[in-house]
C-alpha positions as CSV (number, residue, x, y, z in Angstrom):
1,M,-55.9,32.2,-49.7
2,T,-59.1,33.8,-50.1
3,T,-57.5,36.5,-51.6
4,D,-57.0,34.1,-54.9
5,L,-60.8,33.4,-55.1
6,H,-61.9,34.9,-58.6
7,E,-65.9,36.0,-58.1
8,G,-66.2,37.6,-61.7
9,P,-68.0,35.8,-64.7
10,L,-66.1,33.0,-66.2
11,E,-64.6,33.4,-69.3
12,A,-64.9,31.1,-72.3
13,A,-62.4,28.8,-72.9
14,P,-60.6,29.7,-76.4
15,T,-61.8,27.4,-79.0
16,I,-59.0,25.0,-81.1
17,T,-59.4,25.2,-84.6
18,K,-58.7,22.2,-86.5
19,V,-55.5,22.6,-89.0
20,K,-55.8,20.6,-92.2
21,P,-53.3,18.2,-92.4
22,T,-50.4,18.1,-94.4
23,W,-50.3,16.4,-98.3
24,R,-47.9,14.5,-96.3
25,E,-50.6,13.3,-93.4
26,Q,-52.8,12.7,-95.7
27,R,-51.4,10.0,-97.6
28,R,-50.0,8.7,-94.6
29,A,-53.3,8.2,-93.5
30,R,-55.1,7.1,-96.7
31,R,-52.1,4.2,-96.6
32,R,-52.9,3.0,-93.4
33,R,-56.3,2.8,-94.6
34,R,-55.6,1.0,-97.4
35,V,-53.0,-1.4,-95.5
36,W,-56.1,-2.1,-92.6
37,F,-58.5,-3.0,-96.0
38,E,-55.8,-5.3,-97.7
39,E,-55.2,-7.2,-94.3
40,I,-59.2,-7.4,-93.4
41,L,-60.0,-8.5,-97.4
42,A,-57.3,-11.2,-97.0
43,W,-58.6,-12.4,-93.8
44,I,-62.0,-13.4,-96.0
45,L,-61.2,-13.8,-99.2
46,V,-58.0,-16.6,-98.3
47,P,-60.1,-19.4,-96.7
48,V,-62.8,-18.2,-99.6
49,I,-60.0,-19.3,-102.1
50,I,-58.4,-22.4,-100.2
51,V,-62.0,-23.9,-99.6
52,G,-63.0,-23.0,-103.2
53,C,-59.8,-24.6,-105.3
54,Y,-60.4,-27.9,-102.8
55,W,-64.4,-27.9,-104.3
56,A,-62.9,-27.1,-107.6
57,V,-60.4,-29.9,-107.4
58,E,-63.3,-32.7,-105.6
59,V,-65.3,-31.6,-108.7
60,A,-63.0,-32.5,-111.0
61,L,-61.9,-35.9,-109.5
62,N,-65.3,-36.9,-109.5
63,A,-66.2,-36.1,-113.2
64,V,-62.7,-37.8,-114.1
65,G,-64.8,-41.0,-111.9
66,T,-62.2,-40.8,-109.0
67,S,-61.6,-39.4,-105.8
68,S,-58.9,-38.3,-103.8
69,S,-59.1,-41.0,-101.5
70,A,-58.5,-43.3,-104.5
71,I,-55.7,-41.4,-105.5
72,I,-53.9,-41.2,-102.3
73,D,-54.1,-45.1,-101.7
74,G,-52.6,-45.8,-104.9
75,I,-49.8,-43.6,-104.2
76,R,-49.3,-45.7,-100.9
77,T,-49.5,-49.1,-103.4
78,I,-47.1,-47.6,-105.4
79,N,-44.9,-46.5,-102.5
80,A,-45.7,-50.1,-100.6
81,S,-44.1,-52.0,-103.6
82,R,-40.5,-50.3,-103.7
C-alpha cells in the first residue's frame, strides 16, 4: 500500500472552459426568464386590477347616488315579489 503514495508536487487540475450556449439554449433561457417574469407580474397586477375595478364601481355608484348594498336590496325585493 505504501508504494501507491505520490510524494511529488501536486499537479494543477485542468481548467474547465465555459462553452457558449447554442442559440436554442439561449432562446430557451430567455423564454424561461420571460415566463417567470410574466408569472410574477400577474401575481402583482391581477389583485391590483380587481381592487381597482371594485373601487371604480363603488365610485361610479356613489356618483349616481346609490350603493352596492342598495342595489342588492332592490334585487332581493324583486326576487321576493315573484
